[in-house]
Every structure is written in C-alpha cells, then in structure tokens.
C-alpha positions as CSV (number, residue, x, y, z in Angstrom):
1,M,48.7,109.7,28.9
2,N,49.0,105.4,28.1
3,G,50.9,104.8,25.0
4,T,53.4,102.4,23.6
5,G,56.6,105.2,23.8
6,P,57.5,108.2,25.3
7,P,55.5,111.2,24.0
8,T,57.1,113.9,21.9
9,K,56.1,117.0,23.8
10,P,54.6,115.7,26.7
11,T,51.8,117.1,27.9
12,F,50.1,118.6,31.2
13,S,47.2,120.0,33.2
14,D,47.8,123.2,36.0
15,L,44.9,122.7,38.7
16,F,44.7,125.8,40.8
17,C,46.7,127.5,38.6
18,G,47.4,130.8,39.7
19,V,49.4,133.4,37.9
20,G,51.1,130.3,36.2
21,G,54.0,130.3,38.4
22,L,54.2,126.2,37.6
23,S,53.0,126.8,33.8
24,L,56.1,128.9,33.4
25,G,58.5,126.4,34.3
26,F,57.3,123.2,32.8
27,Q,56.7,125.4,29.4
28,A,60.3,126.4,29.2
29,V,61.3,122.6,29.5
30,G,59.2,121.4,27.0
31,F,55.7,120.9,28.2
32,D,52.9,121.6,26.5
33,C,49.9,122.7,29.0
34,T,46.3,121.8,27.3
35,Q,44.2,123.2,30.6
36,A,44.5,125.4,33.2
37,I,42.1,126.3,35.7
38,D,41.7,128.8,38.9
39,H,39.1,130.3,40.3
40,D,40.2,133.4,41.1
41,E,39.6,136.0,38.4
42,A,42.3,138.2,38.5
43,A,44.5,135.6,38.8
44,V,43.2,134.3,35.6
45,A,43.7,137.7,34.1
46,T,47.0,137.4,34.7
47,Y,47.7,134.1,33.3
48,R,45.8,135.1,30.0
49,A,47.6,138.3,29.5
50,N,50.7,135.9,29.5
51,F,50.1,132.4,27.9
52,M,48.6,131.4,24.4
53,H,46.7,128.2,26.0
54,P,43.2,128.8,27.3
55,V,42.3,129.3,30.9
56,N,39.3,128.6,32.6
57,A,37.9,130.8,35.5
58,A,36.2,128.2,37.7
59,E,35.8,126.6,40.9
60,I,37.5,122.9,41.1
61,T,35.6,119.7,42.4
62,R,34.8,116.2,41.9
63,Q,32.8,117.1,39.2
64,T,35.5,118.8,37.3
65,T,36.2,117.4,33.6
66,L,39.7,117.1,33.0
67,V,41.3,116.6,29.9
68,P,43.8,113.8,29.2
69,V,47.6,114.4,30.1
70,D,50.7,113.1,31.0
71,V,51.0,115.5,34.1
72,I,48.6,116.8,36.3
73,V,50.0,119.7,38.3
74,G,48.6,121.7,41.1
75,G,48.9,123.8,44.3
76,P,45.2,123.5,46.3
77,P,44.8,126.9,47.8
78,C,46.4,127.4,50.9
79,Q,45.0,129.4,53.2
80,G,43.4,127.4,55.3
81,F,46.6,126.2,57.2
82,S,49.3,129.0,56.0
83,S,51.8,129.9,58.9
84,A,50.8,133.1,57.9
85,G,47.0,133.0,58.0
86,L,44.6,131.9,61.4
87,R,44.6,128.1,60.4
88,R,40.9,127.6,60.5
89,K,40.2,123.9,60.7
90,E,36.7,124.7,59.1
91,D,38.1,126.3,56.2
92,K,36.5,124.7,53.5
93,R,39.9,125.2,51.1
94,N,41.2,122.5,53.5
95,T,39.4,120.2,51.9
96,L,40.4,120.7,48.0
97,V,43.8,118.7,48.5
98,R,41.4,115.7,49.0
99,V,39.7,117.2,45.5
100,F,42.9,117.3,44.1
101,A,44.2,113.9,44.6
102,E,40.9,112.4,43.9
103,L,41.2,113.5,40.6
104,V,44.4,112.6,39.7
105,A,43.3,109.0,41.1
106,Q,40.6,109.2,38.4
107,Q,42.1,110.6,35.7
108,Q,45.5,108.4,36.0
109,P,47.9,110.5,34.2
110,R,51.3,109.4,33.8
111,A,52.8,111.6,36.6
112,F,51.9,114.2,39.3
113,V,53.3,117.5,41.0
114,F,51.7,118.9,44.0
115,E,53.0,122.3,46.0
116,N,51.6,123.4,48.9
117,V,53.2,125.4,52.5
118,E,54.7,124.0,54.9
119,G,51.5,124.4,57.5
120,F,50.3,121.1,55.3
121,L,52.4,118.7,56.8
122,T,50.8,119.4,60.4
123,A,47.4,120.6,59.3
124,N,44.9,119.1,61.2
125,N,47.2,116.4,63.1
126,G,48.1,115.5,59.7
127,D,44.8,114.8,58.1
128,R,45.7,116.5,55.0
129,V,48.5,114.2,54.4
130,F,46.5,111.5,54.7
131,D,43.8,113.6,52.2
132,L,46.3,113.7,49.6
133,L,48.4,110.1,50.0
134,Q,45.5,108.1,50.7
135,P,43.7,108.5,47.2
136,L,46.7,108.4,45.3
137,I,48.9,105.1,46.9
138,D,45.6,103.6,46.6
139,A,45.7,104.4,42.7
140,G,48.8,103.4,42.1
141,Y,51.0,106.3,42.7
142,R,54.6,106.2,43.5
143,I,55.5,108.8,45.6
144,H,57.6,111.1,46.8
145,L,56.7,113.6,49.7
146,R,59.5,116.3,51.0
147,K,59.4,119.9,52.3
148,I,61.9,121.7,50.7
149,N,63.4,125.7,50.9
150,A,63.3,127.2,47.6
151,A,67.1,128.8,48.6
152,N,68.4,125.3,47.9
153,Y,67.4,125.1,44.3
154,G,69.2,128.4,43.4
155,I,65.9,130.8,44.0
156,P,66.9,134.0,46.4
157,Q,64.5,133.5,48.7
158,H,63.6,131.4,52.0
159,R,60.5,129.9,50.9
160,K,60.0,126.2,52.7
161,R,57.4,124.2,50.6
162,V,56.2,121.0,50.6
163,I,56.5,118.8,47.0
164,A,54.7,115.4,46.1
165,I,56.1,114.1,42.6
166,G,54.4,110.3,42.3
167,G,54.8,108.1,38.9
168,L,51.6,105.9,38.0
169,G,53.5,102.7,38.2
170,W,56.9,103.7,38.3
171,Q,59.5,105.8,40.2
172,P,59.9,108.8,39.6
173,T,63.2,111.0,40.7
174,F,62.7,113.7,43.2
175,P,65.7,116.8,41.7
176,E,68.6,117.3,44.0
177,A,69.5,120.3,46.0
178,T,71.8,122.2,43.6
179,H,72.7,125.3,46.4
180,T,73.3,125.8,50.0
181,A,72.0,129.3,51.9
182,Y,72.9,131.3,54.7
183,G,69.4,133.0,56.8
184,A,67.3,130.3,57.8
185,P,67.6,126.8,59.8
186,G,68.7,124.0,57.7
187,A,69.2,125.8,54.4
188,M,72.9,124.7,55.5
189,A,72.2,121.6,56.8
190,H,74.3,118.6,54.9
191,L,74.8,120.8,52.1
192,R,77.9,122.7,52.2
193,Y,79.8,121.2,49.5
194,L,77.1,123.2,47.3
195,Q,77.6,126.4,45.6
196,L,75.6,129.4,47.5
197,C,72.3,130.6,46.5
198,P,72.1,133.7,44.9
199,P,71.9,136.5,47.5
200,I,69.0,139.5,47.2
201,T,71.5,142.1,45.5
202,D,72.5,139.2,43.0
203,A,68.7,139.0,42.0
204,L,68.1,143.3,42.3
205,H,71.3,144.9,41.4
206,T,70.3,145.1,36.9
207,L,66.6,147.1,38.4
208,P,66.8,151.0,37.5
209,Q,65.8,153.1,40.4
210,P,62.1,152.8,41.0
211,H,59.1,155.2,39.6
212,T,57.7,157.5,42.3
213,F,54.3,156.7,40.9
214,P,52.9,153.5,38.4
215,P,53.1,151.7,36.6
216,G,57.1,152.4,36.5
217,I,59.5,150.7,34.6
218,P,59.5,147.2,34.5
219,S,55.9,147.4,35.4
220,G,55.1,147.4,39.1
221,H,58.8,149.1,40.0
222,W,57.5,152.0,41.5
223,M,57.8,152.9,45.1
224,R,54.4,153.9,46.9
225,Q,54.5,157.0,49.2
226,L,55.7,157.4,53.1
227,S,54.2,158.7,56.1
228,D,56.6,160.6,58.7
229,T,56.5,158.0,60.7
230,D,57.3,155.0,58.3
231,I,60.2,157.3,57.4
232,Q,61.5,157.2,61.1
233,R,60.8,153.5,61.2
234,I,62.5,152.4,58.2
235,R,65.3,154.3,59.3
236,Q,66.3,152.8,62.3
237,L,66.2,149.6,60.8
238,K,69.4,148.2,60.2
239,P,70.0,144.6,57.9
240,G,68.1,142.0,60.0
241,Q,66.3,143.5,61.3
242,S,62.5,144.0,62.2
243,M,60.2,145.9,64.3
244,K,61.0,144.1,67.7
245,D,63.9,146.4,67.3
246,L,62.3,149.7,66.8
247,P,61.6,151.9,70.3
248,E,58.1,150.6,71.3
249,H,56.5,154.0,70.2
250,L,57.1,152.9,66.5
251,W,55.3,149.6,66.9
252,H,52.3,149.6,64.7
253,N,49.5,149.5,66.8
254,S,48.6,145.6,64.7
255,Y,51.9,144.3,65.8
256,R,51.6,145.4,69.6
257,R,48.2,144.2,69.3
258,R,49.9,140.7,68.0
259,A,53.0,140.7,70.3
260,Y,51.1,140.8,73.4
261,R,48.3,138.5,72.4
262,R,49.8,135.2,73.4
263,V,49.3,136.4,77.2
264,Q,46.5,139.2,76.5
265,D,43.7,137.8,74.8
266,G,43.9,134.0,75.4
267,T,44.2,132.9,71.2
268,P,44.1,129.3,70.8
269,T,47.4,127.9,70.0
270,E,46.3,127.0,66.2
271,R,44.9,130.4,65.6
272,R,48.4,132.0,66.4
273,G,50.2,131.8,63.5
274,G,54.0,132.8,63.1
275,A,56.0,135.4,65.5
276,P,54.9,138.6,64.4
277,Y,57.9,140.9,62.6
278,G,55.9,143.6,61.0
279,L,58.5,145.3,59.5
280,R,62.0,143.8,58.4
281,R,65.1,145.3,56.4
282,L,65.8,142.5,54.4
283,R,70.1,141.8,54.2
284,G,71.3,141.9,50.7
285,D,74.0,139.2,51.6
286,Q,71.4,136.4,51.7
287,P,68.5,134.8,49.9
288,A,65.2,137.0,51.1
289,K,62.8,135.8,53.4
290,T,59.6,134.4,52.3
291,I,57.8,136.1,49.5
292,T,54.0,136.8,50.6
293,S,51.2,139.3,49.6
294,G,52.5,141.6,52.7
295,A,56.0,142.0,51.5
296,V,55.3,145.3,49.7
297,T,54.4,146.8,53.1
298,E,56.6,144.6,55.3
299,F,59.8,144.2,53.8
300,V,62.3,146.7,53.4
301,H,64.6,147.4,51.0
302,P,68.5,146.4,51.9
303,T,70.1,149.7,51.5
304,E,67.5,152.3,50.7
305,D,64.9,153.4,52.8
306,R,61.6,152.0,51.3
307,F,59.8,149.4,51.0
308,L,60.0,146.5,48.1
309,T,58.1,147.4,44.5
310,L,55.9,144.6,43.3
311,R,58.5,144.1,40.4
312,E,61.1,143.5,43.1
313,C,59.4,140.8,44.7
314,A,58.4,139.2,41.2
315,R,62.3,139.1,40.9
316,L,62.4,137.4,44.0
317,Q,60.2,134.9,43.2
318,T,62.2,134.6,39.4
319,F,59.5,135.9,37.3
320,P,60.5,137.5,33.8
321,D,60.4,141.3,34.0
322,D,58.4,140.7,30.6
323,F,55.7,139.1,33.1
324,V,52.5,141.1,33.0
325,F,50.3,141.4,36.3
326,C,46.6,142.1,36.1
327,G,44.5,143.9,38.9
328,T,44.5,145.9,41.8
329,V,47.7,146.4,43.6
330,G,46.6,144.1,46.2
331,Q,45.5,141.5,43.6
332,I,48.9,141.5,42.2
333,A,50.9,141.7,45.3
334,T,48.9,138.4,46.6
335,Q,49.3,137.2,42.8
336,I,52.8,137.2,43.2
337,G,52.8,135.6,46.9
338,N,50.9,132.8,46.2
339,A,52.7,132.0,42.9
340,V,55.1,129.1,42.6
341,P,58.7,130.2,41.7
342,P,59.1,129.8,38.0
343,S,62.5,128.9,38.2
344,L,61.6,125.9,41.1
345,G,59.2,125.1,38.6
346,E,61.2,124.5,36.0
347,I,63.6,122.6,37.8
348,I,61.3,119.9,38.7
349,A,59.8,119.6,35.1
350,R,63.2,119.3,33.8
351,T,63.8,116.2,36.0
352,L,60.3,114.9,35.2
353,H,60.3,115.2,31.4
354,S,64.0,113.6,31.9
355,D,61.9,110.4,33.9
356,L,59.2,110.5,31.6
357,A,61.4,110.2,28.4
358,H,63.6,107.1,30.0
359,H,61.1,105.5,32.2
360,W,58.0,105.2,30.3
361,E,58.7,100.9,29.9
362,D,58.3,100.8,33.6
363,E,54.7,102.1,33.4
364,T,53.6,98.8,32.2
365,L,55.2,96.8,35.1
366,Q,51.9,98.0,36.9
367,R,53.8,98.0,40.6
368,P,51.5,98.7,43.7
369,G,51.5,102.3,44.6
370,V,53.7,103.5,47.4
371,L,55.3,106.0,49.8
372,L,59.0,106.3,48.4
373,S,59.8,108.9,50.5
374,F,58.9,111.2,53.8
375,V,61.1,114.0,54.5
376,P,59.0,116.3,56.5
377,T,62.1,118.4,57.4
378,S,65.6,119.5,57.0
379,G,66.8,120.4,60.5
380,S,67.7,118.6,63.6
381,G,64.4,119.1,65.4
382,M,60.7,118.4,65.1
383,S,57.2,119.3,67.0
384,P,55.8,117.2,68.7
385,T,52.8,117.4,65.9
386,L,55.1,117.3,63.3
387,Q,56.5,113.6,65.4
388,A,52.9,112.9,66.0
389,V,52.4,112.8,62.0
390,C,55.5,111.0,61.0
391,E,54.2,108.3,63.2
392,R,50.6,108.3,61.7
393,V,52.1,108.1,58.1
394,A,54.6,105.5,59.2
395,A,51.9,103.1,60.7
396,A,50.0,103.5,57.5
397,F,52.5,103.5,54.9
398,I,55.5,101.6,55.7
399,D,54.3,98.8,57.8
400,R,52.0,97.7,55.1
401,T,54.4,97.8,52.3
402,S,57.3,97.3,54.7
403,Q,58.8,94.9,52.0
404,S,59.0,97.9,49.3
405,F,59.9,100.3,51.6
406,A,63.3,98.6,51.9
407,A,63.5,97.5,48.2
408,E,62.7,101.5,47.6
409,Q,65.0,103.4,50.4
410,L,62.3,104.8,52.5
411,S,63.6,108.2,54.0
412,L,61.9,109.0,57.1
413,W,63.5,111.6,59.3
414,H,63.4,111.8,62.7
C-alpha cells in the first residue's frame, strides 16, 4: 500500500489460505490480515474457528476482487505437481500459479510471499516458474526464489518447499537459515556451524499418552485401532526402517503394486511420484519426514507401536495445541499436511516486517523488476530436468538484466 511512510501495522491478504499457517505466522509478528480466501470449505471452517477476521470460501480467479494491502501471501494448490501425487500436466490447479502472480501484479502490494512444493520447480519443464516470475518481474518486483528445508529454520520436520519473496521496486531480505539437521540430503550442507534442529522427541515429549478414542486431549491426540497385521508390521520396524525392510508377506498390496510398477505396468516417468515407503518408523533423534495427509496412516511413532496422532502431526507442523481443526479425520489430516508451518511463516514475516519498516523509502526509486537470487537446490547434485530449468531461467532473466544481476549478486546454483 503506497504512502508517505511505513505503516504502524502492515496489512496482508492470504490467498489459498488453507487453515491459516501463514496467517498465524504473520499475525504473530504484528501484521493485520484484512482478507483470506480458499475454496476448500472444511479448511475455511477451520480457519474461521481460529481467527477473528473474515475468510471467504470461494474459487480464486483472475476476476477475484482484492482489497488494498501491503503484502499478499499464498500458496496455490500443489497437487498438480506434488512429488507425492501423479503429476498430471493437465491438472487445472497448475494454472493457479499464474492466477496468483497476475493478481499480485494487478494489485501491486509492496511485497508478496509465495510458497509451494519442490516439484513446482520442474513441473512442465519449468513452465510454472515462468508463470510466477514473468508477470511479477514485468510488474516491477525484485524477487528471491529459493528451495529451502524447513528443518534449517528450526521446524522439527524435513519439509522441502519453494519460497519466493518479492518487493515492488525494492530489495527484500531472504531469511537466513538458523539450524542444521541430520536425516535429509542437503540439510547439513554448508550449515554445520549452526545449532541442530530440534528432533521429534523434543517436539512431542510434553504430550500425554494418546486416548484410544476421539477427540483426545489435546484435541486430535488419539490413536486409531490397529489390525493384527498392522501390529505385526509395526513391531518389526526399527527406527528409520520402512516397509521395504519387512518380509514381503507383510507388504501392503498397494505398496507391492507401486514397488514393482516401474517394470510391470509401464507407468510413464512423470506419473510415478516419489519412491514408495508404505510404512516408516520415524527416528526420535532427527526431525520428522515431511508431514503429509497420509502421515497418520504411514508414520509410526519413534518408540511406541502405533501411528502418529493428528495432534502429533500438528505439533510437528508447529501448530499450537489449542488450534482447532474442523472436519472428518481425512479432511483434518489433509489440512495439517497441506499447511505452511506457522513457525516458518513467522520467520518469513519477521524478516519482511523489518524490511517494510526500514526500506519504504526505496520504493520511490521505482527500480525495475529483477530476479535477485535463484537457489533451486541445497545439494551438490541436480537432475537433468532441473538443470534444464536453470538454463531457461538464466537465459530469460540473467541475460536481459546482466548489469542488475552483477549489482545484486545473483546466486544461481549449478
């Protein structure tokens, strides 16, 4: 929102808000949410149960009316290119990245924050990256686009996500990593001097024993009944082991089909998703693996012979215990898995809040839009597809703004 000085309490809109992980983090820092929108009615019910400001249950399109704010945040639905899904190129939800970018470009807030899954980088050979960057750079935004692991920001979970932060005519600060972590490639790289990320046991140890029936105390902290076969499977899993470590007669039928389909059914590469695990007993001395909608039926507690509870999943996503989730068990599991960890949102918001307070004068310079940094991996390797995307990004945004990139110290990892 344009003005003669920094706002005393900056405002934001949360598009594709889900249950409000980003909203919770931004409010904790002092931002005021004036508009939240999501099409999922169960998620909106959860949002309404936890926030005082209004939220609309509606589809977000190019015609969506937005109110003037200082910051627009959001993460368009990711199922079209999630590594846990089938990566359907024709999924109409993929186009919502472009809708988000065009709405921001049209509204011209002082800054924006975009969040999505790591598959966003390589979806449609990088087309989604251009859907995001092209309208926003053309509109004058100066952007950092980086893949991060939430564990490197103290979240007790290895959650790789793509974050873009842009300032309209001014250079925003991308939050520096605060933690190092064991248990995932790249999480330790170049960060050995930082403190260790809290492990699962630290995140869960204050919870009581779960109830054997819902709703549990705190709400959601109850364990579902196990079949005799489930008990056999779970009792044989040691920390860090997954279904592939079990005797084959204990494999799920679905796991068996997925494990062999690469050679049996000719499934195209882009439809295979990630490597199957089926079940996995988590390691208590490390951050959890990525919490998804399937965590309550796939992730086994580090020391107890049971699956994680909904509340334990919410804890690993850094939701407070008094945060209320609405809907069926399946809907709640999806809401938790899809959310941005509020603590990660708070870290991003705190840095942006400081930027808005100290750099508002820079906006009067109206410098051109530019890609300030592009960090697509924290590891040493890169897939051929990602390498090709990097080359496309370099050709489109480095060559045409080479002087700006030299001044801004572009970080392009190869």
